[in-house]
N, C-alpha and C positions, 0 to 999 in steps of 0.2 A: 276300545271294543271291537273285537274283530268278530264277523259273525259267518258262519259257515252251514249253509242250508241243505236240504238232501232228502229227496223221497217222493219229487214228482214224477210225471209221468202220463201214459195214455191209459185210463181205463174205461169201460163199459157204464151207460148210466147203471146206477143201484149197485154199483162196485164200492170198494175202499181202498182208501192210500193213507198212509202214516206219513208226516214231514216231521223231519228232525233239524233242530238247528242248534250248534254247540258254539258257544259263545268262547272268547277270549282274551286278555288282557284286563285292564283294569277295569274290577268290576264290584268295585265300593260304589256305594250311594245307588245301586240299581234300583229302581221304582217297581219296572215291572218290565214283562217279557209278553212277546204275543208275535201276532200274524196280523200282515195286511194282506189284500190282494189288488190287482189292477188286470181289468178285462179290457181288449181292445175297446180303444175310444172312449172309455169311462174313465173317472177320477179312481184314485185308488182310496178304497174305504178298508176300515176296520172289521176284521173275521174275529178274532178273539185275544182277549189277554189274562194274564194271571199276574195278581202282584207276589210282592215277597210274602203274604199271609197268607196265600192261597187263594185269594176271592179271585172269583172270574167274571167275566163280562163278554157277551157273544153277540155278534149281529144276529138280529130277528130272523134273516135267513136262513141262518145255518142251526139254531137253537134245535136242540134233539138231535141231532145228526152228526156236529161235529164236538169234538173234547178236547180242550188243552189241559198241558199235563205239563209239569217241571220236573227236571231232577236237580236239585243244587249242588250237589257234591259234584256232578258233571258239568254244571254251567248250561244246562242244556234245557230246550224247550221243545215239547211234542204238539204236533195237531193231527189227533186221529179223525179223519173225515171218515164218516160212512153215508151211505143211501147217496152217493153221489147224483149230480144231477147235471145234464150239459150246461146248465146258467152259474156252475161253479168254475168253470172254465177260465183261468188266469192265470196269472203270475204271482205267484206267490212270495210274498216278503217277511222275514222274520226282522222282528223290531225290537230291540231295547232303548227303555227309557233310563236316565241317569238323572238323579238330582243332583244341580250343581250348587257352590257354595254362594252364589249370587243371589240363590232362591229360584234360578230359572231352571229348566230342563232341557237336556241333550239328547236327542234321539239318535240311534244308530242303528244302520239298514245291512240286511246281507244283501247277496248277488240276486235273490230271487229265483225261484225255482216254477217251470213251469206245469201247470196240472191241467189237462185235456179230458174232458168227459164225452165220449159220444154217444149219441143216441139211440 
């Protein structure tokens, strides 16, 4: 699975950005798609994920501000980010998780896109 993310940039606090991530390659047995982020000096953390059934899960810090969605026909996942705060500044990584025949899962990562929110 190859992932190509886009949509990051610099925005003022209170502004909005939309991230996109297009997946290609072997898309069989995809479990879920989502976004993680990593700020300087911090561990990578889950931002939002969406399953094949459309169920979503968000980090508490972004609930009510971010919305994850996916277009299955385009194998693309989106992250609409509203009311951005300086603490949202991070590199955002697209993630796809696949179920393997062994019962394990495999995670695939995009190249990361920088989101910077100025105060």
